[in-house]
N, C-alpha and C positions, 0 to 999 in steps of 0.2 A: 257828309257829302264833300265838303271842302277838303277835309283831310285825305279822303280817297283820291281826289283830284291832285293834291300835292304829292302824294305818294307815287301816283302814276307819272307825274312830271319828273319827280326825283329819279325814279328808276329808268324812265325813258332817257333822261339826259345823261345818266351814268352809263347806260348802254351805248348811247351815241358816242360819248367820249372813249369808251373802251374800243368800239369798232374803229373809230378814226385812229386811235393810238396804235392798235394792232396793225391796221393797214399801213400806217407810216413806218412802223418797225419792219414789217414785211418788205415794203418797197425800198427801205434804206439799204437792204442787203443786195440790191441790184447795183449799188455803187461801192466804191472803196470806202471803208469806214475810217481807217487810219487810227491815230491815237490822239490823246488830248493835246499833245505837243505839236503834232502834225496831222491836223484834221483833214480827212478826205471829204468828198462831196456827200457821202452817206452819213457822216457823223451827226450833223445837225438834225436831219429827219429822225435818226435813231433816238437821240436824246429827247427830242420833242415828242416822239411817239411814246417813249417810256413815261414821260411826264403826264401825257394824256391818259395813259393806262392807270397810273398811280392816282390821278385826280378822279378818274371814273370809279375806281375801287373805293376811294375815300368817300365819295358821294353815296355810293351804294351801301357801305357798311356803317357809316357814322350815324348815330341816332339823330332823330329830329331835334332841332335846336331852336334857339330864340329867333334865329334868322327865318326859319320856317314859319314861326308864329307871326313875325313881322310881315312876311310875304302873304300869309293868310289874311292879316289885317288889311294890307293893301288891296288884295283881291276883293275882300268884302266891301271896302270903300269904293273901288272901281265898279263893283256890281251895283251898289246903291246909286252911284252917279248914273250908271247906264239905265237903271230902272226909272230914275227920275228924268231921263231924257237929256241929261246934261252933257254927255259925251257925244261928240260928232265923229264921223268916219275919220277925219284927219287926226283927231286926238287918239283914236284907236291905232292908227297907223304911225303915229309920231315916232315910236322907237325904231321901226323899220325904216322910215324915211330918213331919220337922223343917221342911222348906221350906213345906209347906202350913199347918202350925200357926203358923209364924212370920208368915206373911202374914195369916192370920185374926186373930192377936193384934195385928198392926200396925194393922189396920182398927179393931178394937175399942178398943185403947189410944189410937190416934190421935184417935179421936172424943171420948173422955172424958178423956184424959191429956195430949195434945199431942205435938209433934214429938219432943221429947227422950226421954220414956219409950217411945214407940212405936218409934223407931229403935233404941234400945238393946235392947228386947225382940226386935225382928225379927232383928238381927244375932246376938245372944246365942243365941237358940234355933236359928237356922239353922246357926250354927257348931258347935253340939253335934251336928248331924246327921252330921258327919264323925267316925268313930271315932278318928282320929289327933289330934283336938283335945281338950285337957283343959279343965276348967272355967276354970282360970286363963287359958289362952290365949284362950278364947272371951270371957272378961270383958275382957281387954285389947283384943281386936279390937273388941268392942262399944263400948267407951269411945272408941277411936280413930275409928271410923266415925261415931259420934254427934257427936263434936266436929267432924269434917269436914262432916257434914250441916248442923250449925248454922251453920258458917262459910259454906258454899256456898249453902244454900237460904234461911236466915233473913236473913243479912247480905248475901251476895253477890247473890242473885236477888230478895231481899225477897219471898219466897213468903208468901202470906197463910195460913200454917199456924202457929198460936201455939205457942211453945215449950212452955208448960204450960197446961193447962186443968183446972180443978177443978170438975167438976159435970156 
């Protein structure tokens, strides 16, 4: 029963990634693509769409792994807690709440604080949505992703998003 549910989720998520990727690739051709040296506005959606398609295919064709087994263990644990009446509605909604709140905080802090505090807040809050994450692990994850975002977006792509804004 659990393995059938996991397979449906696996195939459903792979199909969703494929559809979103193909949609992004299709829409990217509405804009100038350009080259890697002189990227046009359609270049990023094209690359992102291709990556989504690749990940969707990988999820679809790769065999079940230890990660699936760990997910099944987590699902069984959550089901046991639910049957025991230990999980409340807020605990069920915790991942959704964390993701939505983290995005809203990113928008607000990004406007008034800059890339560094906005990225840190986004990752830290979203990571706390998973009951398996501790505050310490969320902190280290947020620091790591923030450093990667600075390297990639500020220095690599020279995105016009200031690291810090005060005001």
